[in-house]
Structures are given as structure tokens and as C-alpha cells.
C-alpha positions as CSV (number, residue, x, y, z in Angstrom):
1,M,-11.4,-27.2,-7.3
2,N,-13.7,-24.9,-9.2
3,A,-12.5,-22.7,-12.0
4,D,-13.4,-19.6,-9.8
5,D,-11.4,-20.8,-6.8
6,T,-8.1,-19.1,-6.1
7,V,-5.2,-21.6,-6.0
8,T,-3.5,-21.5,-2.6
9,I,-0.2,-22.8,-1.3
10,Y,-2.1,-25.6,0.3
11,D,-3.4,-26.7,-3.1
12,V,0.1,-26.8,-4.5
13,A,1.4,-28.8,-1.5
14,R,-1.4,-31.3,-1.7
15,E,-1.0,-31.8,-5.5
16,A,2.8,-32.1,-5.2
17,G,2.6,-34.4,-2.2
18,V,4.9,-32.1,-0.1
19,S,4.4,-29.8,2.9
20,M,3.4,-26.2,2.7
21,A,6.8,-25.3,4.1
22,T,8.5,-27.0,1.1
23,V,6.3,-25.1,-1.4
24,S,7.2,-21.9,0.5
25,R,10.9,-22.7,0.3
26,V,10.6,-23.4,-3.5
27,V,8.7,-20.2,-4.1
28,N,11.2,-18.1,-2.0
29,G,14.2,-19.6,-3.8
30,N,15.5,-21.4,-0.7
31,K,18.3,-23.8,-1.8
32,N,17.4,-26.3,1.0
33,V,15.1,-28.4,-1.3
34,K,16.1,-31.4,-3.3
35,E,16.2,-30.8,-7.0
36,N,13.6,-33.5,-7.8
37,T,11.2,-32.0,-5.2
38,R,11.8,-28.5,-6.5
39,K,11.0,-29.6,-10.1
40,K,7.9,-31.4,-9.0
41,V,6.7,-28.3,-7.0
42,L,7.5,-25.9,-9.9
43,E,5.5,-28.2,-12.3
44,V,2.5,-28.1,-10.1
45,I,2.8,-24.3,-9.6
46,D,2.9,-23.9,-13.4
47,R,0.0,-26.4,-14.0
48,L,-2.2,-24.8,-11.4
49,D,-1.2,-21.3,-12.3
50,Y,-0.4,-20.6,-8.7
51,R,0.5,-17.0,-7.7
52,P,1.8,-16.3,-4.2
53,N,-0.5,-14.3,-2.0
54,A,1.3,-10.9,-1.4
55,V,-0.9,-10.2,1.6
56,A,-0.1,-13.5,3.2
57,R,3.6,-12.9,2.5
58,G,3.4,-9.5,4.1
59,L,1.8,-11.0,7.2
60,A,4.5,-13.6,7.5
61,S,7.4,-11.3,6.8
62,K,6.0,-8.2,8.4
63,K,6.8,-6.4,5.1
64,T,4.3,-5.4,2.4
65,T,6.9,-4.4,-0.2
66,T,4.7,-1.3,-0.7
67,V,5.7,2.3,-0.3
68,G,3.1,5.1,0.0
69,V,3.7,8.2,-2.0
70,V,1.8,11.4,-1.1
71,I,1.8,14.2,-3.6
72,P,-0.1,17.5,-3.3
73,N,-1.2,17.8,-6.9
74,I,-1.1,15.0,-9.5
75,T,-1.5,17.5,-12.3
76,N,1.7,19.3,-11.3
77,G,4.4,18.2,-13.7
78,Y,7.1,18.4,-11.0
79,F,5.4,16.1,-8.6
80,S,4.1,13.7,-11.2
81,S,7.7,13.4,-12.6
82,L,9.0,12.6,-9.1
83,A,6.2,10.0,-8.6
84,K,7.1,8.4,-11.9
85,G,10.8,8.2,-10.9
86,I,9.8,6.7,-7.5
87,D,7.7,4.1,-9.3
88,D,10.5,3.2,-11.6
89,I,13.0,2.7,-8.8
90,A,10.4,0.8,-6.7
91,E,9.8,-1.6,-9.6
92,M,13.5,-2.2,-9.9
93,Y,13.5,-3.4,-6.3
94,K,10.2,-5.4,-6.6
95,Y,8.2,-2.8,-4.6
96,N,4.9,-1.4,-5.4
97,I,3.7,2.1,-4.7
98,V,0.4,3.4,-3.5
99,L,0.0,6.9,-4.9
100,A,-2.1,9.3,-2.9
101,N,-3.1,12.7,-4.2
102,S,-3.9,15.3,-1.4
103,D,-5.3,17.9,-3.8
104,E,-3.4,20.5,-1.8
105,D,-6.0,20.0,1.0
106,N,-4.5,19.8,4.5
107,E,-7.3,17.6,5.9
108,K,-7.2,15.3,2.9
109,E,-3.4,15.1,3.4
110,V,-3.9,13.8,7.0
111,S,-6.5,11.4,5.8
112,V,-4.4,9.9,3.0
113,V,-1.4,9.6,5.3
114,N,-3.4,7.7,7.9
115,T,-4.9,5.5,5.2
116,L,-1.3,4.6,4.1
117,F,-0.4,3.9,7.7
118,S,-3.4,1.6,8.0
119,K,-2.3,-0.3,4.9
120,Q,0.9,-1.1,6.7
121,V,3.1,0.4,4.0
122,D,6.9,-0.2,4.6
123,G,7.5,3.6,4.2
124,I,6.1,6.8,3.0
125,I,7.6,9.3,0.6
126,Y,5.9,12.6,1.4
127,M,5.9,15.4,-1.2
128,G,4.1,18.6,-0.2
129,Y,4.5,22.3,-0.3
130,H,4.8,22.5,3.5
131,L,4.5,20.4,6.7
132,T,1.5,21.3,8.8
133,D,1.6,20.7,12.6
134,K,-1.0,17.9,12.1
135,I,1.2,16.1,9.5
136,R,4.3,16.5,11.7
137,S,2.3,15.0,14.6
138,E,1.1,12.0,12.5
139,F,4.7,11.4,11.3
140,S,6.2,11.7,14.8
141,R,3.7,9.2,16.2
142,S,4.4,6.6,13.6
143,R,7.2,4.0,13.4
144,T,6.8,3.9,9.6
145,P,9.9,5.4,7.9
146,I,9.1,8.8,6.2
147,V,11.1,10.4,3.5
148,L,10.6,14.1,2.6
149,A,11.0,14.7,-1.1
150,G,10.4,18.1,-2.6
151,T,9.6,19.3,0.9
152,V,11.7,21.1,3.5
153,D,11.2,20.7,7.2
154,V,12.3,24.3,7.9
155,E,11.5,23.9,11.6
156,H,13.6,20.7,11.9
157,Q,11.0,19.1,14.1
158,L,11.1,15.6,12.5
159,P,13.7,13.1,13.6
């Protein structure tokens, strides 16, 4: 293995002389692994400096542990404070956030929301001054959970 190569779960399994499934069980804290095997796998993980691939985990679990946060103006203290609080809570639950600033531009807002959908985020926290028909439409078409924060759906059109 070259110094530039990323260490994979397969490398750990090969070095430890176990299956990939066993490495996965150890990494995920499954108790169904003998203590000697667990120690051997953890030693190899430490020696190879293995870091689980979050993208692969997301594909396997159908969860990305990522939440999209849309704010209208990052320089507005109210919204930046909300975003900071969301990030703090997300970190507590081992989630990441993808922060998207719409610059109070309706077209950019639609674009960043669709980008977040394409990144398969587990949910979106939407903060904006108002909900346009286009944003309502995008939210209604998606199965991704949406939370409105600092925004009121005065027309009550979202489920």
C-alpha cells in the first residue's frame, strides 16, 4: 500500500485476517464479536489509521447523517445565531450540517435547496423571510423532511 492510498475496510480485514463484515461490526460497536477478534481489529485500525468512509456508510444505511440548513443572509445576526445553534445540536447527535446561503435571492434559494436534495441530506432546516410558490412546490415534491425555522407558512400549504 502506498502512503497516498486511502485505507479501506478491505485493507483492515485483510491485515486482521477477518471478514469485512467483522470489521464493520467492530467499527459499529456490535457486541457480536469475540473480544480477541475485536482487539485484533482495533489494533489494525489504529496501526493503519483507518477512518470509516462516511459516504459508504450513508449508502449502506440510506442515511447521510447530514442536515441541510438554508439561510437567507449569512451576515444577518439572527440567522447566523440560529445556524450556530443548529450546528451545536447537530454535533451533539453526530450529525453534520451543510450550510447554504441564498443571499435573499429566490432563484438561488431554489438552486441551493435542490443541491441539498441531490446531496441526499437527511433533512432540511429552512430559514427564510417567506415561502415562494416555487419553494413550496420543491418541498411538496420531496420526501426529505423539512423544518421551517424563523419562517411562517401563512398559507398553511405544506404538510
